[in-house]
N, C-alpha and C positions, 0 to 999 in steps of 0.2 A: 955342100948343103948347109953345114954348120956355119960357115963363114957368111953364107947368104942370109941365114936366119939372124945372126948376130948384127949384120948390117941393117937388116929391115928393123929389128928392135932398137938399135941405136938411133936410127932416123926418127922413130917415134918417141924416143926418151924412155924406153921400157927396158926391163931386164928379163932373163929367162924365167925367174921366179913369178913374174907377172902373168905368164902364160897359164899358170895354175890358179893364181890368186884372183884374176879377173873373172873366169868362169865360175869359181866358187862363190865370189861376190854376187855375181848375176843370179846364181841358183838361189841364194839367201834372199836376194831382193824379190825374186818371183814368189818364193814361199811366203814372204812377208806380205806381199800384195794380194795373194789369192783370197784370204778372208774378205778383203775389201771388195774384190770382184764379185765374190759370192753374195755379199751384202747388197750391193747395187743391183745384181741380177735378180735376187729374190724380191726386191722391192717392186719389181715390174711384173711379177708373176701372178697368175690367178691362185687363189688359195688351194684349189685342187692340184696345182702343178708344183707345189712346194715340196711335198713328201712323196717322191717317186723312187722306183727301184733303180732307174738309170739316172746317173748324175747329168744334169743339165746346166752347164756353165752359162749358157745364154738362153733365155726363155724362147720357146718356139712360137708363143703368142704373148702380146704385151698388153698390160692394162695399167691405167693411171688411177683406178679406183682406190688403190691403197693410199696414195697421197691425198686424194679427196677425203677419205675417212679421217686421216690424221688431222686435216684442217677443220674437221667438225668440232674439234676441241680448241680451247683458246691458245693455240700455238703461237700466234702472233704476240699475245701478251706475254707468254713465257719467253719468247725470243727477245722482246724488248727488255725485259728484266735482266736476261742474260747479257745483252749488249751493254746496258748500263753498268752491271756489276763487274763484267770482265774488263771493259774499257777503263773505267775509273780506277779499279783495283790495279790494273797493269800500269797505268800512267803514274799512280802514286808509288807503286812498288819500284819501278825503274828509277824514278826520281830519287827516292830515299836510298835505293841501293847504290846509285852513283855518288851520292853525298857520302855514304858510309864508306864505299870503296875507295874514294879519294882520300878521306881522312885516314883510313887504314894504310894507304900506300904512300902518301906524300907528307903527312903531318907527324911531327915527332912528339910523342907524350908518353908518360910511364904506363906500362902494362899494354901497349899497343898490340904486340904479337900475341900476348896471352888473351886479349879480348878477341882477336881474330880466330884463334884456336877454340875458344868457347863457342863462337858462332858456328864454326864447323862441327863441333861435337853436338850442337843442338839438332843437327840433321839426324842423329841416332835416335832421338825421342819420338816415339810414334805420336802421330797426330791425335789419335784417340785418347791420349793421356790428358790433353788440355781441352778436349771438346766440352765435356760435361761442366767443369767450372766456368768455362767461357759462356756456355749456353745459360747456366743460372745467372751469371752477371748480366747478360743482355736482357733476360726476362725480368730481372729484378729492377732494372732502370727503365723498363718499359719500351725497349728498342726492338723487341722480337717482331718478325714480319715487316721489317723496314729495310730501306736501301743501305742505311748505315750499318745495320747488322750483317747484311750480305757482304759489304765492301771492307770494313775496317779490319776484320781478322786476317784478311789476305794481303794487306799492304806491305807487310814485311816478309822478305824471302832471302834466305842466306845464299841461294844460288845466284841471285842477281848481285849481291854484294861481292861474291867471289869473282864473277866475270869482270866487274868494274875494277876491283882491286888488282887483279892481275893485269889488266890493261894499263892502269895508271902507274903500276911499278915500273913500266918502261917509258913513261911520259918524260919528254926531253926537259932537262933542268934549265937549258937555255931559255926556253919559253917562259918558265916561272920567273927566272932571274930578270929577264927583260920586262916582264909585266910588273914586277916589284919595283924596278927602277922607275917605271912610269907612275908609280903611286898606287898600284892595285892592291887591295887587301885580299884576305882569303876568300871573302864572298865574291868579289868581282873576279878574282882569279879563277874560281871554279865555274861560275855561270858564263863568263864571257870568253875564257880561254880553254879550260879543260873540257868542260861539258859538250860544246860544239865540235871538238875534235874526236869525241867518243861516239860517233854516229854508228859505227859498225858494231861495237859491244852493245850499244843501247838497242839496235834493232835485233840482235840475237837474244838479248834478254827479253825484249818485248814479245818475240814469237814464243819463247818458252813459257813465260809467265802468263801470256794471254791464254795459251793452250791449257795450262794447268787451271786457270780460273774459269774458262769456258766449260771445261769438263768436270769442274768441282760438283760433287754430288752429296757427300755426307753432311757438310756444314749447312748448305741451303736446305737440305731435307729436314734437319732438325730445327732450324731457327725460323722457318716460314710455316705459319699456321693458316694463312689465308690462301685460297686458290689463286687470287690475283697476284700474289707475290711470289709464286713459284718460279723457279728458273727452268730453262728448257730441259736439262738433264733430269730434274725431279719430275717435271710433268711428263716426259717421255717415258719414264719408268712405268706409267700406268698402262703402257702398251705391251708389257711383258706378258707373254701367253701364260695362262694358268695350266700347270703341268697336270696331266691325267685327264684333261677334258677335251671336248671337240674343239674348243676355242684355241687350244694349244696348236693344233694343226692350222686352223683358219688364221690365227693371229701372227704367225711368223712373218707373212709378207707385209702386214701393216706395220709390225714392229720394225722390220728392216727399213721400211720407208721412213719411219720416224727417225731411226738412227742415222739414216743417210742425210736427212735434213740437218741433223745435229752436227755432222762432221764437215759439212760444207765450209763454214767460216774459217775453221782452222786450216783446212786444205788450201783455200784461197789465199790466206795470209802467208802460209809458208811458200806457196808457189810464186807469189809476187815478190817476196823478200828473201828467197832461198839463197841469192848470190851474197847479199849482205850478212845473212844468217851464218853461213859457212865461214865467211871472212871474219865476222865478229867472234865466233868461236875460237878461230885459230889465233886471233890477236889477244883475246881475253883470257883464254884457258892455257895456251901454250907458252907464250912469251913470259919471261921472268925478268 
């Protein structure tokens, strides 16, 4: 029996420990996915079917009125603002992260490693520390409730720099030397040789940064004073049920419909790019 089991495991490239790890991983994955299932299920329920004694993972009757109520608000405008903010921020953040990561990995200059450690140390500084001075600055120059106010503070991200730096640490020297022999300078070497070969870490960083920017709530909440400049997370916060009132019960289904709409772009992006996402993380974060 043991020999038969070992033979079967070896044929599938598994070990005995995997027999315990895989079921545990599947159980964690199911627990992680249950809130999402509950969110989507609740979004299709009638208000009177949300708070029941018996748990209904799947609604016994379906309604689309919750989604219709959501679109009574300027959700399209909020979504357009979020698309502009998240897309432009992600593009600039990945581009600058790649440039910084390449410089920290391939160029020699005094204090290079110290500068990288300072970048990493900045992750320990809470975002709330810099929010108020940043907000006062944008209000002072008259950029409040504008796209530049939504985009500019999020174009720098240490995680993007880290992914590209780790990838370029293992970049072949032969390619650089061959390009230099052909007369390529640092600018051409980066944009024509290094950056095109960094597709996997670029996609991994794009998925992570886009999700962070898409779900960003605090900064857009503070810097947008006009209804027309709200982003989707800020606008959807208005659907939060008021605790202790009848609307708390009636509002859950509408709120879940709004949050389901908010989660769709990030999920689609990850589903389409998940193969490159995992490949990029393994290349950018593990290789030295």
